[in-house]
C-alpha positions as CSV (number, residue, x, y, z in Angstrom):
1,M,71.5,81.3,86.5
2,L,67.9,81.4,85.5
3,K,67.8,85.2,85.3
4,I,70.9,85.2,83.1
5,L,69.5,82.6,80.8
6,F,66.3,84.6,80.4
7,L,68.3,87.7,79.5
8,T,70.5,85.7,77.1
9,W,67.4,84.3,75.3
10,N,65.8,87.7,75.1
11,K,68.9,89.1,73.5
12,G,68.6,86.5,70.8
13,F,71.7,84.4,71.4
14,Q,71.5,81.0,69.8
15,K,74.6,79.3,71.2
16,V,75.4,79.7,74.9
17,E,78.1,78.2,77.2
18,V,77.3,78.4,80.9
19,E,80.0,78.0,83.5
20,C,78.7,77.3,87.0
21,D,80.7,76.8,90.2
22,N,77.8,74.8,91.8
23,A,78.7,71.2,91.0
24,L,75.5,69.8,92.3
25,L,73.4,72.1,90.2
26,V,75.4,71.2,87.1
27,E,75.0,67.5,87.8
28,L,71.2,67.9,88.3
29,L,70.8,69.8,85.1
30,L,73.0,67.5,83.0
31,S,71.4,64.3,84.4
32,G,67.8,65.6,84.1
33,E,67.2,64.8,87.7
34,G,64.9,67.3,89.5
35,A,63.0,68.1,86.3
36,S,59.8,66.9,87.9
37,G,60.5,68.0,91.5
38,S,58.9,70.6,93.6
39,L,61.8,73.2,93.3
40,V,60.3,75.7,90.9
41,E,63.6,77.3,89.8
42,L,65.2,73.9,89.0
43,W,62.1,72.9,87.0
44,L,62.2,76.3,85.1
45,L,65.9,75.7,84.4
46,H,65.1,72.4,82.8
47,Q,62.4,74.0,80.7
48,V,64.8,76.7,79.5
49,L,67.4,74.2,78.5
50,H,65.0,72.6,76.1
51,W,64.2,75.8,74.2
52,K,65.4,76.0,70.6
53,W,69.0,76.9,71.2
54,E,72.4,75.3,71.7
55,I,73.4,75.5,75.3
56,H,76.3,73.8,77.1
57,I,76.7,73.8,80.8
58,R,79.9,72.9,82.6
59,H,81.2,73.0,86.1
60,I,84.1,75.4,86.9
61,P,85.7,75.2,90.3
62,R,85.1,78.2,92.5
63,T,88.8,78.8,92.8
64,L,89.0,79.4,89.0
65,N,85.9,81.6,89.0
66,S,87.8,84.9,89.5
């Protein structure tokens, strides 16, 4: 997800909707938990979410992700 968000930002998109089949990751991002943890990628995701853009993240079950 981090790589895609960087690419999206570099392309200049201002409004982004992210669908993710990892319910735990979505919960961590939406709740803000893990923002100060030792997992670098999770910390970076929290930083990216606070850039100057409109971004919405939602969980989509893996069975619908085809």
